[in-house]
VEXNU-384207 format. One line per field, with one value per residue (C-alpha): residue in one letter; x, y, z; residue number from 1. Coordinates in nm, 3 decimals, always signed. Example, Ala and Ser with C-alpha at 12.3 -4.5 7.8 and 13.67 -1.06 7.14 Angstrom:
% VEXNU-384207
r	c(A	S) .
xx	c(+1.230	+1.367) .
yy	c(-0.450	-0.106) .
zz	c(+0.780	+0.714) .
k	c(1	2) .
***
This chain:
% VEXNU-384207
r	c(M	T	G	L	R	D	G	G	K	G	G	D	F	M	K	K	V	L	I	V	S	S	S	P	R	R	N	G	N	T	E	M	L	C	E	Q	F	A	K	G	A	L	E	A	G	N	E	V	E	R	I	N	V	N	D	K	K	I	G	Y	C	I	D	C	E	V	C	R	N	N	N	G	K	C	V	I	K	D	D	A	E	E	V	I	G	K	M	I	T	C	G	V	L	V	L	S	T	P	I	Y	F	Y	S	I	T	A	Q	L	K	T	L	I	D	R	S	F	A	R	E	H	E	I	R	E	M	D	E	K	P	V	Y	Y	I	L	S	C	A	A	P	A	P	E	Y	M	D	T	A	I	A	G	L	D	G	Y	I	K	C	L	R	T	M	K	V	A	G	I	V	R	G	T	G	A	M	P	A	G	A	V	A	A	S	P	A	M	R	V	A	Y	E	M	G	K	G	I	Q) .
xx	c(+0.000	+0.161	+0.057	-0.218	-0.386	-0.626	-0.874	-0.760	-0.823	-0.463	-0.445	-0.124	-0.051	-0.030	+0.299	+0.444	+0.488	+0.708	+0.687	+0.980	+0.895	+1.142	+0.923	+0.939	+0.617	+0.314	+0.030	+0.246	+0.278	+0.509	+0.294	-0.017	+0.149	+0.248	-0.112	-0.233	+0.030	-0.069	-0.438	-0.376	-0.152	-0.412	-0.689	-0.473	-0.468	-0.129	-0.015	+0.124	+0.339	+0.446	+0.744	+0.841	+1.208	+1.138	+0.963	+1.277	+1.606	+1.868	+2.223	+2.490	+2.720	+3.066	+3.256	+3.415	+3.354	+3.304	+2.997	+3.227	+3.369	+3.053	+2.802	+2.652	+2.581	+2.627	+2.784	+2.520	+2.216	+1.910	+1.612	+1.814	+1.843	+1.465	+1.395	+1.670	+1.548	+1.205	+1.362	+1.527	+1.221	+0.957	+0.848	+0.826	+1.019	+0.912	+1.157	+0.989	+1.133	+1.064	+1.347	+1.547	+1.814	+1.803	+1.861	+1.691	+1.632	+1.908	+1.686	+1.668	+2.038	+2.121	+1.916	+2.078	+2.426	+2.341	+2.233	+2.604	+2.623	+2.387	+2.457	+2.603	+2.287	+2.080	+2.292	+2.210	+1.831	+1.592	+1.543	+1.266	+1.108	+1.165	+0.961	+1.048	+0.795	+0.926	+0.783	+0.937	+0.842	+0.997	+0.755	+0.939	+1.041	+1.403	+1.459	+1.434	+1.707	+1.994	+1.789	+1.686	+2.048	+2.145	+1.875	+1.971	+2.331	+2.215	+1.995	+2.277	+2.509	+2.253	+2.231	+1.916	+1.667	+1.532	+1.352	+0.995	+0.848	+0.889	+0.618	+0.710	+0.500	+0.619	+0.505	+0.427	+0.550	+0.268	+0.132	-0.150	-0.054	+0.007	-0.363	-0.434	-0.139	-0.163	+0.101	-0.175	-0.334	+0.007	+0.089	-0.244	-0.210	+0.148	+0.040	-0.256	-0.029	+0.157	+0.033) .
yy	c(+0.000	+0.325	+0.683	+0.679	+1.011	+1.133	+1.290	+1.647	+1.677	+1.766	+2.123	+2.304	+2.059	+1.747	+1.564	+1.318	+0.993	+0.729	+0.373	+0.160	-0.203	-0.487	-0.786	-1.049	-1.206	-1.035	-0.964	-1.088	-0.939	-0.650	-0.554	-0.559	-0.316	-0.091	-0.094	+0.024	+0.299	+0.413	+0.410	+0.636	+0.872	+0.904	+0.972	+1.247	+1.414	+1.310	+1.169	+0.815	+0.616	+0.260	+0.101	-0.261	-0.298	-0.654	-0.499	-0.308	-0.404	-0.287	-0.416	-0.423	-0.129	-0.222	+0.044	+0.193	+0.547	+0.685	+0.862	+1.078	+1.240	+1.219	+1.441	+1.145	+0.949	+0.577	+0.373	+0.103	+0.184	+0.034	+0.134	+0.247	+0.606	+0.637	+0.498	+0.698	+1.012	+0.957	+0.900	+1.240	+1.433	+1.281	+1.462	+1.150	+0.827	+0.483	+0.193	-0.143	-0.492	-0.833	-0.951	-1.254	-1.379	-1.057	-0.831	-0.644	-0.805	-0.823	-0.624	-0.325	-0.344	-0.338	-0.019	+0.138	+0.062	+0.212	+0.539	+0.596	+0.765	+1.041	+1.062	+1.413	+1.528	+1.372	+1.547	+1.886	+1.847	+1.970	+1.743	+1.488	+1.220	+0.852	+0.561	+0.193	-0.085	-0.425	-0.771	-1.090	-1.438	-1.389	-1.306	-1.016	-0.674	-0.707	-0.959	-0.659	-0.459	-0.553	-0.475	-0.141	-0.067	-0.126	+0.110	+0.366	+0.354	+0.434	+0.723	+0.858	+0.865	+1.063	+1.329	+1.498	+1.223	+1.166	+0.853	+0.953	+0.612	+0.236	-0.022	-0.365	-0.656	-0.949	-1.311	-1.291	-1.610	-1.731	-1.485	-1.284	-1.355	-0.985	-0.911	-0.990	-0.785	-0.443	-0.340	-0.302	-0.023	+0.129	+0.142	+0.305	+0.565	+0.650	+0.709	+0.914	+1.123	+1.262	+1.619) .
zz	c(+0.000	-0.111	-0.159	+0.101	+0.169	+0.431	+0.191	+0.252	+0.626	+0.703	+0.578	+0.666	+0.946	+0.732	+0.753	+0.505	+0.694	+0.533	+0.666	+0.551	+0.616	+0.581	+0.655	+0.381	+0.511	+0.362	+0.603	+0.890	+1.236	+1.150	+0.853	+1.074	+1.315	+1.025	+0.908	+1.248	+1.263	+0.914	+1.007	+1.306	+1.110	+0.834	+1.083	+1.232	+0.889	+0.760	+0.426	+0.454	+0.214	+0.281	+0.112	+0.161	+0.074	-0.042	-0.342	-0.432	-0.586	-0.338	-0.361	-0.095	-0.028	-0.160	+0.040	-0.271	-0.137	-0.487	-0.348	-0.134	-0.446	-0.654	-0.470	-0.286	-0.605	-0.556	-0.834	-0.785	-0.994	-0.828	-0.613	-0.310	-0.433	-0.466	-0.119	+0.051	-0.127	+0.026	+0.366	+0.333	+0.214	+0.444	+0.759	+0.976	+0.923	+1.045	+1.031	+1.066	+1.101	+1.240	+1.462	+1.357	+1.598	+1.805	+1.506	+1.223	+0.884	+0.627	+0.392	+0.628	+0.710	+0.339	+0.294	+0.600	+0.468	+0.129	+0.292	+0.362	+0.021	+0.135	+0.508	+0.479	+0.304	+0.582	+0.845	+0.690	+0.693	+0.958	+1.255	+1.213	+1.433	+1.366	+1.499	+1.518	+1.467	+1.573	+1.615	+1.749	+1.864	+2.208	+2.488	+2.654	+2.519	+2.634	+2.354	+2.120	+2.291	+2.058	+1.746	+1.896	+1.984	+1.620	+1.495	+1.760	+1.637	+1.286	+1.400	+1.618	+1.314	+1.115	+1.391	+1.263	+1.349	+1.698	+1.816	+1.900	+1.981	+1.961	+1.899	+2.038	+1.920	+2.131	+2.133	+1.762	+1.602	+1.375	+1.121	+1.277	+1.639	+1.705	+1.646	+2.011	+2.137	+2.305	+2.050	+1.792	+1.994	+2.071	+1.699	+1.618	+1.896	+1.799	+1.443	+1.552	+1.775	+1.473	+1.441) .
k	c(1	2	3	4	5	6	7	8	9	10	11	12	13	14	15	16	17	18	19	20	21	22	23	24	25	26	27	28	29	30	31	32	33	34	35	36	37	38	39	40	41	42	43	44	45	46	47	48	49	50	51	52	53	54	55	56	57	58	59	60	61	62	63	64	65	66	67	68	69	70	71	72	73	74	75	76	77	78	79	80	81	82	83	84	85	86	87	88	89	90	91	92	93	94	95	96	97	98	99	100	101	102	103	104	105	106	107	108	109	110	111	112	113	114	115	116	117	118	119	120	121	122	123	124	125	126	127	128	129	130	131	132	133	134	135	136	137	138	139	140	141	142	143	144	145	146	147	148	149	150	151	152	153	154	155	156	157	158	159	160	161	162	163	164	165	166	167	168	169	170	171	172	173	174	175	176	177	178	179	180	181	182	183	184	185	186	187	188	189	190	191	192	193	194	195) .
***
């Protein structure tokens, strides 16, 4: 689901919310939490776009550093530039991932690494809020700590993004298990709180 709009309720206060999802499982727990966040953000009068990086062709950073002498242009020609451009121009960023072995998905990490080419551009933009949406099979939120620490390290490097909230969907192993979790309401309320 991309390019969602609120029907014009936002007026001058509408923000562009970008949800970057990295769950390879369609309609799984992480995607359900993203849907609730998007629903709340739309009801609050914002514009919402959702991108699933699994739908994009994004190759690995090869650490050639050509981008450093090429105005942030990466030598790899794929969908990373489009997604990173939207991460830069949005008003609110949401990074979403299921947790595998205490960490974020490889898909999200690949996108993060590719943003190296434009990190200086990101550091020059106005400060913006970032939210995390996470799901995992483990029953307790502390099992998410290492994944959160990795995302926090990324945000700290960027300098102009500040973590505004974290949705933790625990105990979510089979697809749809998160539907009974309080995290569904938390995701909705966080989205709705974007004003």
